[in-house]
N, C-alpha and C positions, 0 to 999 in steps of 0.2 A: 127463760129460753126453752124453746120447744125441743123435745128430744127427737133425734133422727128416727128412732124406732116407731114413732107414732104414724109415720107415713108408710103406705104399703110398698113393699119391695117387689119389683118385677125381675124375674129371671129372664135370661136371653131366650130360653125355650118358650116362655110365655109370650114374649114379643113376637116370636116366629109364629106361634099358634094364633095370636091375635091377627097377624097379617094374613093368615090363611083363612080363618073364620072367626070373626069377632063375636058372633053369637055363641058359638061353642066355648070360646074363651070366657065370656061373661058367665055362662051357665056353670062352668067348672069352678070359677072363682066364688060362685054362690053356693058351692057344695054339691051341685048336681053331678052325679056320675052316670053318664049314658051307658046303657046296656043294650046291645044288639048282637045278633049272630055275626053280622058283617064286621063289627068292631072286634069281637072275640077272635074271629078268623084272621083278621089283620094282625092282631097281637101275636097269635100263634105263628103266623107266617114270618113276622119280623123276628121272633125268637129263633125260628128255624134258620132263617137267613143269617142271623148273627152267629149261630153255631157253625154254619158253613164257612163264613168268613174267618172265624177263629181257626177252624181246621185248615183252611187254605193258608193262613199266615204261618201255621206250624210247618206245613209242607214246604213253603217257600224258604223258611229259615233252615230246615234240614237240607234242602237243595243247595242253598248257598254254602253251607258248611261242607257238604260233599264236594262241591266245586273247588273250594279252597284246598281240600285234601288232595283232590285230583291234580291241581296245579302244583302242589308241593311235591307229589310223587313224580310228576313229569320233570320238574326241575331237578329232583334227585337223580332220575334216570339219565338226564342229559349230562349232569355233573359226573356220574359214574362213567358214562360213555367217553366223555372228554378225558377223564383221568386214565381210562383204559387205553385210549388212542395215544396219549402222550407217554405212557410207560413202556 
């Protein structure tokens, strides 16, 4: 019985890369690593963009937490006002 590991395994990212450019996919599978200033610049820009997205995610989480605190304080203020009016 033939082992499953004898067949090449494709990752989802490789399928996407193949659909984008089959020649680049084939060359990379053969071990060729392209080097170009444009590729390097693209990698740097993607890394920079990833950092900006991470930073934005942190800001959004902080904003959401502060909104919850604001709603809680508003509810507390309304409760105190109602208590003060009824007493």
